[in-house]
One Martini backbone bead per residue (centre of mass of N, CA, C, O) as a GRO file, in nm:
protein
  379
    1MET     BB    1   9.422  -1.605  -5.421
    2THR     BB    2   9.312  -1.654  -5.112
    3SER     BB    3   9.324  -1.487  -4.838
    4THR     BB    4   9.470  -1.505  -4.510
    5THR     BB    5   9.412  -1.545  -4.152
    6ALA     BB    6   9.509  -1.553  -3.832
    7SER     BB    7   9.433  -1.717  -3.559
    8PRO     BB    8   9.470  -1.743  -3.222
    9ALA     BB    9   9.510  -2.072  -3.260
   10GLY     BB   10   9.671  -2.082  -3.563
   11ARG     BB   11   9.463  -2.068  -3.755
   12THR     BB   12   9.293  -2.033  -4.069
   13LEU     BB   13   9.111  -1.779  -4.252
   14PRO     BB   14   8.941  -1.668  -4.483
   15THR     BB   15   8.850  -1.357  -4.551
   16TRP     BB   16   8.554  -1.417  -4.625
   17ALA     BB   17   8.490  -1.577  -4.363
   18ARG     BB   18   8.556  -1.351  -4.161
   19SER     BB   19   8.349  -1.152  -4.273
   20VAL     BB   20   8.101  -1.325  -4.212
   21LEU     BB   21   8.152  -1.345  -3.909
   22VAL     BB   22   8.124  -1.044  -3.852
   23PHE     BB   23   7.834  -1.018  -3.948
   24LEU     BB   24   7.718  -1.220  -3.738
   25LEU     BB   25   7.818  -1.063  -3.489
   26ILE     BB   26   7.653  -0.808  -3.543
   27TYR     BB   27   7.385  -0.949  -3.520
   28GLY     BB   28   7.429  -1.043  -3.227
   29PHE     BB   29   7.453  -0.762  -3.109
   30LEU     BB   30   7.162  -0.672  -3.184
   31VAL     BB   31   7.023  -0.891  -3.021
   32GLY     BB   32   7.138  -0.800  -2.747
   33VAL     BB   33   7.006  -0.520  -2.745
   34SER     BB   34   6.713  -0.628  -2.768
   35LEU     BB   35   6.721  -0.798  -2.510
   36LEU     BB   36   6.765  -0.568  -2.318
   37GLU     BB   37   6.510  -0.410  -2.386
   38SER     BB   38   6.302  -0.640  -2.336
   39GLY     BB   39   6.377  -0.700  -2.041
   40VAL     BB   40   6.297  -0.423  -1.927
   41LYS     BB   41   5.996  -0.442  -2.019
   42VAL     BB   42   5.925  -0.698  -1.844
   43MET     BB   43   5.958  -0.550  -1.615
   44GLY     BB   44   5.863  -0.389  -1.367
   45GLU     BB   45   5.820  -0.062  -1.298
   46ASP     BB   46   5.980  -0.051  -1.030
   47THR     BB   47   6.239  -0.181  -1.140
   48GLN     BB   48   6.301   0.022  -1.359
   49LYS     BB   49   6.334   0.271  -1.172
   50SER     BB   50   6.566   0.148  -0.985
   51LEU     BB   51   6.802   0.134  -1.187
   52PHE     BB   52   6.811   0.489  -1.222
   53GLU     BB   53   6.732   0.668  -0.967
   54GLY     BB   54   7.046   0.724  -0.865
   55VAL     BB   55   7.117   0.887  -1.172
   56SER     BB   56   6.987   1.184  -1.211
   57ASN     BB   57   7.245   1.303  -1.167
   58PRO     BB   58   7.482   1.416  -1.386
   59LEU     BB   59   7.739   1.343  -1.221
   60ALA     BB   60   7.662   1.053  -1.170
   61GLY     BB   61   7.645   0.979  -1.469
   62LEU     BB   62   7.938   1.036  -1.538
   63PHE     BB   63   8.063   0.827  -1.334
   64VAL     BB   64   7.915   0.581  -1.444
   65GLY     BB   65   8.039   0.595  -1.726
   66ILE     BB   66   8.329   0.555  -1.640
   67LEU     BB   67   8.305   0.294  -1.471
   68GLY     BB   68   8.162   0.112  -1.679
   69THR     BB   69   8.391   0.130  -1.893
   70VAL     BB   70   8.625   0.025  -1.723
   71LEU     BB   71   8.501  -0.258  -1.655
   72VAL     BB   72   8.461  -0.333  -1.984
   73GLN     BB   73   8.673  -0.191  -2.177
   74SER     BB   74   8.417  -0.029  -2.332
   75SER     BB   75   8.239   0.213  -2.498
   76SER     BB   76   8.069   0.045  -2.686
   77ALA     BB   77   7.923  -0.118  -2.467
   78SER     BB   78   7.813   0.112  -2.284
   79THR     BB   79   7.660   0.274  -2.506
   80SER     BB   80   7.476   0.039  -2.592
   81VAL     BB   81   7.333   0.011  -2.322
   82ILE     BB   82   7.223   0.296  -2.308
   83VAL     BB   83   7.058   0.280  -2.568
   84GLY     BB   84   6.882   0.040  -2.477
   85LEU     BB   85   6.752   0.190  -2.232
   86VAL     BB   86   6.629   0.416  -2.398
   87GLY     BB   87   6.463   0.226  -2.586
   88ALA     BB   88   6.297   0.118  -2.322
   89GLY     BB   89   6.241   0.387  -2.128
   90THR     BB   90   6.433   0.397  -1.863
   91LEU     BB   91   6.610   0.618  -2.009
   92GLY     BB   92   6.685   0.934  -2.046
   93VAL     BB   93   6.844   1.165  -2.227
   94ASP     BB   94   6.946   1.350  -1.995
   95ALA     BB   95   7.084   1.105  -1.842
   96ALA     BB   96   7.262   0.988  -2.083
   97VAL     BB   97   7.466   1.209  -2.163
   98PRO     BB   98   7.670   1.194  -1.921
   99MET     BB   99   7.737   0.894  -1.971
  100ILE     BB  100   7.864   0.931  -2.248
  101MET     BB  101   8.092   1.116  -2.147
  102GLY     BB  102   8.211   0.912  -1.947
  103ALA     BB  103   8.286   0.700  -2.161
  104ASN     BB  104   8.504   0.876  -2.296
  105ILE     BB  105   8.692   0.863  -2.049
  106GLY     BB  106   8.705   0.553  -1.980
  107THR     BB  107   8.841   0.450  -2.256
  108THR     BB  108   9.144   0.561  -2.186
  109VAL     BB  109   9.260   0.332  -1.998
  110THR     BB  110   9.390   0.133  -2.195
  111ASN     BB  111   9.635   0.303  -2.307
  112THR     BB  112   9.746   0.367  -2.024
  113LEU     BB  113   9.810   0.074  -1.949
  114VAL     BB  114   9.998   0.014  -2.185
  115SER     BB  115  10.221   0.226  -2.103
  116LEU     BB  116  10.322   0.066  -1.842
  117GLY     BB  117  10.503  -0.144  -2.007
  118SER     BB  118  10.754   0.093  -2.022
  119MET     BB  119  10.884   0.149  -1.731
  120ARG     BB  120  11.190   0.039  -1.766
  121GLN     BB  121  11.197   0.268  -1.994
  122SER     BB  122  11.215   0.591  -1.962
  123GLU     BB  123  11.186   0.720  -2.248
  124GLU     BB  124  10.959   0.536  -2.346
  125PHE     BB  125  10.760   0.599  -2.118
  126LYS     BB  126  10.730   0.899  -2.166
  127ARG     BB  127  10.611   0.875  -2.453
  128ALA     BB  128  10.377   0.677  -2.390
  129PHE     BB  129  10.231   0.838  -2.163
  130ALA     BB  130  10.173   1.088  -2.333
  131ALA     BB  131  10.010   0.941  -2.560
  132ALA     BB  132   9.786   0.846  -2.363
  133THR     BB  133   9.708   1.117  -2.188
  134VAL     BB  134   9.607   1.305  -2.415
  135HIS     BB  135   9.330   1.169  -2.419
  136ASP     BB  136   9.242   1.232  -2.137
  137PHE     BB  137   9.262   1.545  -2.149
  138PHE     BB  138   9.073   1.596  -2.380
  139ASN     BB  139   8.814   1.468  -2.257
  140VAL     BB  140   8.804   1.635  -1.996
  141ILE     BB  141   8.787   1.912  -2.131
  142ALA     BB  142   8.536   1.861  -2.303
  143VAL     BB  143   8.348   1.801  -2.062
  144SER     BB  144   8.398   2.068  -1.901
  145ILE     BB  145   8.251   2.231  -2.131
  146LEU     BB  146   7.990   2.059  -2.244
  147LEU     BB  147   7.826   1.990  -1.992
  148PRO     BB  148   7.740   2.275  -1.902
  149VAL     BB  149   7.613   2.351  -2.172
  150GLU     BB  150   7.398   2.127  -2.163
  151LEU     BB  151   7.265   2.201  -1.888
  152ILE     BB  152   7.186   2.498  -1.977
  153THR     BB  153   7.085   2.445  -2.304
  154GLY     BB  154   7.066   2.158  -2.461
  155TRP     BB  155   7.227   2.142  -2.734
  156LEU     BB  156   7.301   1.847  -2.800
  157SER     BB  157   7.014   1.721  -2.779
  158SER     BB  158   6.878   1.913  -2.980
  159ALA     BB  159   7.051   1.847  -3.226
  160ALA     BB  160   6.995   1.542  -3.224
  161GLU     BB  161   6.686   1.561  -3.243
  162GLY     BB  162   6.675   1.710  -3.514
  163ILE     BB  163   6.813   1.486  -3.677
  164SER     BB  164   6.623   1.255  -3.598
  165GLU     BB  165   6.365   1.382  -3.720
  166GLN     BB  166   6.473   1.381  -4.013
  167LEU     BB  167   6.507   1.062  -4.022
  168VAL     BB  168   6.218   0.956  -3.844
  169GLY     BB  169   6.071   1.194  -3.738
  170SER     BB  170   5.876   1.273  -3.508
  171ALA     BB  171   5.840   1.207  -3.173
  172GLY     BB  172   5.533   1.095  -3.218
  173SER     BB  173   5.640   0.885  -3.391
  174ASP     BB  174   5.724   0.595  -3.521
  175TRP     BB  175   6.004   0.380  -3.494
  176LYS     BB  176   6.125   0.231  -3.790
  177SER     BB  177   6.326  -0.009  -3.772
  178PRO     BB  178   6.541  -0.178  -3.996
  179ILE     BB  179   6.628  -0.412  -3.768
  180LYS     BB  180   6.408  -0.517  -3.575
  181GLN     BB  181   6.290  -0.762  -3.741
  182TRP     BB  182   6.559  -0.929  -3.750
  183VAL     BB  183   6.571  -0.958  -3.411
  184LYS     BB  184   6.293  -1.050  -3.295
  185GLU     BB  185   6.285  -1.361  -3.315
  186PRO     BB  186   6.525  -1.449  -3.125
  187VAL     BB  187   6.411  -1.303  -2.880
  188GLY     BB  188   6.155  -1.476  -2.864
  189TRP     BB  189   6.296  -1.744  -2.815
  190VAL     BB  190   6.430  -1.668  -2.547
  191GLN     BB  191   6.175  -1.588  -2.392
  192ASP     BB  192   6.029  -1.862  -2.424
  193ALA     BB  193   6.246  -2.038  -2.289
  194TYR     BB  194   6.230  -1.900  -2.010
  195ALA     BB  195   5.921  -1.940  -1.970
  196ASP     BB  196   5.924  -2.260  -1.981
  197VAL     BB  197   6.097  -2.261  -1.691
  198GLY     BB  198   5.922  -2.031  -1.506
  199LEU     BB  199   5.973  -1.745  -1.585
  200GLU     BB  200   5.883  -1.418  -1.440
  201GLU     BB  201   5.897  -1.105  -1.500
  202ASN     BB  202   6.150  -0.993  -1.323
  203VAL     BB  203   6.319  -1.247  -1.371
  204LEU     BB  204   6.297  -1.255  -1.675
  205GLY     BB  205   6.407  -0.971  -1.728
  206THR     BB  206   6.683  -1.007  -1.588
  207VAL     BB  207   6.784  -1.245  -1.761
  208MET     BB  208   6.764  -1.093  -2.032
  209VAL     BB  209   6.961  -0.867  -1.960
  210ILE     BB  210   7.205  -1.048  -1.905
  211THR     BB  211   7.209  -1.182  -2.180
  212GLY     BB  212   7.246  -0.922  -2.343
  213LEU     BB  213   7.515  -0.837  -2.215
  214VAL     BB  214   7.675  -1.088  -2.295
  215VAL     BB  215   7.631  -1.068  -2.601
  216VAL     BB  216   7.752  -0.787  -2.643
  217LEU     BB  217   8.036  -0.840  -2.526
  218MET     BB  218   8.110  -1.087  -2.702
  219ALA     BB  219   8.065  -0.965  -2.980
  220LEU     BB  220   8.267  -0.730  -2.953
  221THR     BB  221   8.516  -0.900  -2.897
  222PHE     BB  222   8.505  -1.066  -3.172
  223ILE     BB  223   8.498  -0.833  -3.364
  224THR     BB  224   8.768  -0.711  -3.284
  225LYS     BB  225   8.948  -0.956  -3.339
  226ASN     BB  226   8.867  -1.000  -3.643
  227MET     BB  227   8.924  -0.713  -3.746
  228ARG     BB  228   9.220  -0.720  -3.671
  229GLN     BB  229   9.297  -0.951  -3.861
  230LEU     BB  230   9.211  -0.798  -4.125
  231VAL     BB  231   9.375  -0.490  -4.057
  232ALA     BB  232   9.642  -0.462  -3.894
  233ASP     BB  233   9.869  -0.444  -4.106
  234ARG     BB  234   9.749  -0.203  -4.262
  235VAL     BB  235   9.740  -0.006  -4.029
  236GLU     BB  236  10.045   0.020  -3.964
  237ARG     BB  237  10.136   0.113  -4.243
  238SER     BB  238   9.951   0.363  -4.265
  239LEU     BB  239  10.044   0.515  -4.017
  240ASN     BB  240  10.338   0.558  -4.096
  241ALA     BB  241  10.283   0.710  -4.361
  242VAL     BB  242  10.093   0.942  -4.257
  243LEU     BB  243  10.247   1.044  -4.001
  244GLY     BB  244  10.507   1.116  -4.156
  245SER     BB  245  10.358   1.367  -4.303
  246GLY     BB  246  10.183   1.541  -4.083
  247GLY     BB  247   9.867   1.508  -4.131
  248GLY     BB  248   9.610   1.596  -3.937
  249THR     BB  249   9.351   1.538  -4.102
  250VAL     BB  250   9.435   1.262  -4.211
  251ALA     BB  251   9.484   1.130  -3.934
  252MET     BB  252   9.195   1.164  -3.834
  253LEU     BB  253   9.062   0.995  -4.057
  254LEU     BB  254   9.221   0.739  -3.998
  255GLY     BB  255   9.119   0.698  -3.709
  256LEU     BB  256   8.825   0.669  -3.791
  257ILE     BB  257   8.846   0.430  -3.993
  258ILE     BB  258   8.979   0.225  -3.807
  259THR     BB  259   8.760   0.225  -3.585
  260VAL     BB  260   8.528   0.136  -3.764
  261SER     BB  261   8.664  -0.131  -3.856
  262VAL     BB  262   8.731  -0.244  -3.540
  263GLN     BB  263   8.534  -0.137  -3.313
  264SER     BB  264   8.792   0.033  -3.167
  265SER     BB  265   8.960   0.280  -3.002
  266SER     BB  266   9.168   0.118  -2.836
  267ILE     BB  267   9.330   0.008  -3.070
  268THR     BB  268   9.416   0.269  -3.203
  269THR     BB  269   9.553   0.400  -2.946
  270SER     BB  270   9.738   0.151  -2.875
  271ILE     BB  271   9.914   0.166  -3.129
  272MET     BB  272  10.049   0.441  -3.052
  273VAL     BB  273  10.224   0.373  -2.804
  274PRO     BB  274  10.461   0.202  -2.928
  275LEU     BB  275  10.532   0.416  -3.140
  276ALA     BB  276  10.611   0.628  -2.932
  277ALA     BB  277  10.820   0.470  -2.768
  278ALA     BB  278  11.004   0.428  -3.036
  279GLY     BB  279  10.991   0.714  -3.202
  280VAL     BB  280  10.824   0.709  -3.475
  281VAL     BB  281  10.618   0.910  -3.338
  282SER     BB  282  10.465   1.192  -3.249
  283LEU     BB  283  10.249   1.352  -3.046
  284HIS     BB  284  10.137   1.547  -3.268
  285ASN     BB  285  10.055   1.300  -3.460
  286ILE     BB  286   9.875   1.134  -3.260
  287PHE     BB  287   9.645   1.318  -3.166
  288PRO     BB  288   9.449   1.312  -3.425
  289VAL     BB  289   9.394   1.008  -3.410
  290THR     BB  290   9.236   1.011  -3.140
  291LEU     BB  291   9.009   1.196  -3.247
  292GLY     BB  292   8.909   1.006  -3.468
  293ALA     BB  293   8.845   0.773  -3.272
  294ASN     BB  294   8.622   0.917  -3.114
  295VAL     BB  295   8.428   0.922  -3.360
  296GLY     BB  296   8.435   0.622  -3.457
  297THR     BB  297   8.306   0.489  -3.189
  298THR     BB  298   8.002   0.598  -3.242
  299ILE     BB  299   7.889   0.376  -3.437
  300THR     BB  300   7.784   0.172  -3.226
  301ALA     BB  301   7.547   0.339  -3.113
  302LEU     BB  302   7.408   0.374  -3.386
  303LEU     BB  303   7.368   0.073  -3.434
  304ALA     BB  304   7.201   0.017  -3.178
  305ALA     BB  305   6.962   0.210  -3.259
  306LEU     BB  306   6.852   0.016  -3.489
  307ALA     BB  307   6.737  -0.194  -3.252
  308ALA     BB  308   6.545   0.015  -3.163
  309SER     BB  309   6.202   0.154  -3.081
  310ARG     BB  310   6.319   0.445  -3.020
  311PRO     BB  311   6.420   0.766  -3.112
  312GLU     BB  312   6.599   0.829  -2.858
  313ALA     BB  313   6.831   0.637  -2.930
  314LEU     BB  314   6.934   0.802  -3.170
  315THR     BB  315   6.988   1.061  -3.016
  316VAL     BB  316   7.213   0.946  -2.834
  317GLY     BB  317   7.401   0.857  -3.060
  318LEU     BB  318   7.432   1.151  -3.173
  319VAL     BB  319   7.552   1.282  -2.924
  320HIS     BB  320   7.820   1.134  -2.935
  321THR     BB  321   7.909   1.257  -3.204
  322ILE     BB  322   7.872   1.563  -3.146
  323PHE     BB  323   8.061   1.579  -2.906
  324ASN     BB  324   8.327   1.497  -3.056
  325VAL     BB  325   8.318   1.711  -3.276
  326SER     BB  326   8.305   1.958  -3.086
  327GLY     BB  327   8.576   1.911  -2.946
  328ILE     BB  328   8.745   1.953  -3.200
  329VAL     BB  329   8.646   2.239  -3.277
  330LEU     BB  330   8.741   2.372  -3.003
  331LEU     BB  331   9.059   2.230  -2.966
  332TYR     BB  332   9.220   2.218  -3.257
  333PRO     BB  333   9.253   2.473  -3.456
  334ILE     BB  334   9.396   2.615  -3.219
  335THR     BB  335   9.711   2.602  -3.125
  336ARG     BB  336   9.704   2.681  -2.820
  337VAL     BB  337   9.475   2.484  -2.751
  338ARG     BB  338   9.600   2.220  -2.866
  339GLU     BB  339   9.850   2.228  -2.656
  340ILE     BB  340   9.730   2.164  -2.380
  341PRO     BB  341   9.712   1.847  -2.372
  342ILE     BB  342  10.006   1.806  -2.454
  343ARG     BB  343  10.145   1.952  -2.211
  344LEU     BB  344  10.010   1.790  -1.989
  345ALA     BB  345  10.121   1.515  -2.078
  346GLN     BB  346  10.420   1.588  -2.063
  347GLY     BB  347  10.424   1.671  -1.763
  348LEU     BB  348  10.327   1.399  -1.649
  349ALA     BB  349  10.557   1.228  -1.774
  350GLU     BB  350  10.789   1.362  -1.620
  351ILE     BB  351  10.689   1.265  -1.345
  352ALA     BB  352  10.650   0.954  -1.400
  353VAL     BB  353  10.955   0.883  -1.469
  354THR     BB  354  11.049   0.952  -1.160
  355ARG     BB  355  10.742   0.855  -1.048
  356GLN     BB  356  10.592   0.565  -1.104
  357ALA     BB  357  10.375   0.542  -0.881
  358LEU     BB  358  10.208   0.786  -0.989
  359ALA     BB  359  10.103   0.648  -1.244
  360VAL     BB  360   9.934   0.439  -1.097
  361ALA     BB  361   9.774   0.639  -0.922
  362TYR     BB  362   9.639   0.785  -1.154
  363VAL     BB  363   9.472   0.551  -1.265
  364VAL     BB  364   9.319   0.477  -1.004
  365THR     BB  365   9.198   0.757  -0.944
  366VAL     BB  366   9.058   0.840  -1.217
  367PHE     BB  367   8.912   0.536  -1.282
  368LEU     BB  368   8.804   0.472  -0.968
  369ILE     BB  369   8.790   0.663  -0.721
  370VAL     BB  370   8.640   0.908  -0.836
  371PRO     BB  371   8.385   0.761  -0.941
  372LEU     BB  372   8.303   0.631  -0.672
  373VAL     BB  373   8.276   0.894  -0.512
  374GLY     BB  374   8.082   1.039  -0.706
  375VAL     BB  375   7.848   0.839  -0.678
  376ALA     BB  376   7.819   0.859  -0.366
  377ILE     BB  377   7.757   1.172  -0.359
  378PHE     BB  378   7.535   1.217  -0.621
  379ARG     BB  379   7.300   0.989  -0.587
   0.00000   0.00000   0.00000
């Protein structure tokens, strides 16, 4: 008998039908990325330059990445847009790397907001807030170390470029995307339809960019919802079984697999928050799952690179992966270093449980005020 899953509206879809729907949504996502890239190319050169001329400073790029991800509540969406702009030649790899790092910080806002739902129960809130903010602290520490290293040595982008060249050839050769031809035709239909109603050059390009952004955001939203319907029950059972055994490496792999499956690190990390609040799993067991989710979420940018026409797009997607893997290698293996984000999260949770207004102030300051001020100062 074919298994079924419940839809948000209360109806059911056979598992095979929901799987087909997810496949079609992924195709729509790739079309959206290609629309974004094509729209930027249609714009005049002056308009293209003005899009990102104010974020050439790497710190401005970092804060733009944080703010953009907070606003769309998805690092998958923001990194896909960044990859699309690099694919269009509007954004260089050097400028894109800090934005990718900022997206890593911005994506942690979701599970931190989820933790605020436990504020009425002190002990539950303390556990939930610590489980949420350990992700914040890890990403901030990783960026604090790896962004200066990248600015001084260019190590991340060089490593990503080396891998990209092995996969697609030297930088001077054409990037023959395996997906590009699949999405080219519907992009052409959209461009022709807008041209038929009299849109030209900058206006046409702008409307295509907006359409691409809408398609990307909507496709990712529905992919996440449907993938969650497919795997949510299995995810929760697996988490309890694996985390109960306390295997750090296994938990990390599980976080990676779940995030790749549901195309959202926010879902994986947000599942952890109520489990922590209930005391089902400890902060030490939750921590490696969030690290695995960090790596798993990079698959979306790599997928977006397949729809791009320039090899630099793949380089940026690989930078996202290498950055997260490097952060784990630097901060997880040594016990004393691994304990730093855990202890910081526990300390902040101790303060937040007695002064709950500070917990709200923390979220607003870290994810909105600091990025806004940073962009204003450094652009």
